[in-house]
C-alpha positions in Angstrom: 0.0 0.0 0.0 2.9 2.3 0.6 4.0 2.0 -3.0 0.7 3.3 -4.2 0.9 6.3 -1.9 4.3 7.1 -3.3 3.0 6.9 -6.9 -0.2 8.9 -6.2 1.4 12.3 -7.0 2.4 11.0 -10.4 -1.1 9.8 -11.3 -2.5 13.1 -12.6 0.5 13.7 -14.9 0.3 10.3 -16.4 -3.4 10.2 -17.1 -4.0 13.6 -18.6 -1.1 15.1 -20.4 0.9 12.2 -21.9 -2.0 10.1 -23.2 -4.0 12.9 -24.7 -1.4 13.8 -27.3 -1.1 11.9 -30.5 2.3 10.8 -31.5 3.3 12.0 -35.0 5.5 9.6 -36.9 6.6 9.6 -40.5 8.8 7.7 -42.9 12.1 9.1 -43.9 11.2 8.8 -47.6 8.1 11.0 -47.1 10.1 14.0 -46.0 11.2 14.6 -49.6 14.9 13.7 -49.7 15.8 12.9 -53.3 13.6 11.6 -56.1 10.5 9.6 -55.3 10.9 5.9 -55.9 8.4 4.1 -58.0 7.4 0.5 -58.8 9.3 -1.1 -61.6 6.2 -1.6 -63.7 5.3 2.1 -63.6 8.6 3.2 -65.2 10.3 0.1 -66.6 12.9 2.1 -68.6 14.0 4.4 -65.8 15.9 2.0 -63.4 17.3 4.8 -61.3 13.8 5.6 -60.0 12.9 2.0 -59.1 12.5 1.0 -55.5 15.5 -0.8 -54.1 13.8 -4.2 -53.6 12.6 -4.2 -57.2 16.2 -3.7 -58.4 17.3 -6.6 -56.2 14.6 -8.9 -57.7 15.7 -7.9 -61.2 19.4 -8.5 -60.5 18.7 -11.9 -58.9 16.5 -12.9 -61.7 19.2 -12.0 -64.3 21.8 -14.0 -62.3 19.4 -17.0 -62.2 18.9 -16.9 -66.0 22.6 -16.5 -66.6 23.6 -19.4 -64.4 20.9 -21.7 -65.8 21.9 -20.9 -69.3 25.6 -21.5 -68.6 24.8 -24.9 -67.1 22.7 -25.8 -70.1 25.3 -24.6 -72.6 28.5 -25.7 -71.0 27.9 -29.2 -69.7 24.9 -29.8 -67.6 23.9 -33.4 -68.2 26.2 -34.5 -71.1 27.0 -38.1 -70.8 29.3 -40.3 -73.0 27.3 -42.8 -74.9 28.7 -46.3 -74.7 27.7 -48.8 -77.4 25.1 -51.3 -76.2 26.2 -54.9 -76.1 24.6 -57.0 -78.7 23.0 -60.3 -77.8 25.8 -62.1 -79.8 28.5 -60.6 -77.5 26.6 -61.6 -74.4 26.5 -65.3 -75.6 30.3 -65.4 -76.0 31.0 -64.9 -72.3 
């Protein structure tokens, strides 16, 4: 009970002033620093105005296509063909 008596003088300040104000928050991009970033489908030819995450997706997609193409062109899945044994050769053994 003594703890409540010690906090009693603080009660009017906590209930009226601090909670009645609304906190104003904003994003750093909304302040107006630099050019506004847009989605990649809105300005597909102007890459400098794209949002950063859209640039990342485009770069990763290009890397994926490049790696897949390199694997297909330069040796993914090439096997040497060995001649199949004819039934005559199997009978000799």
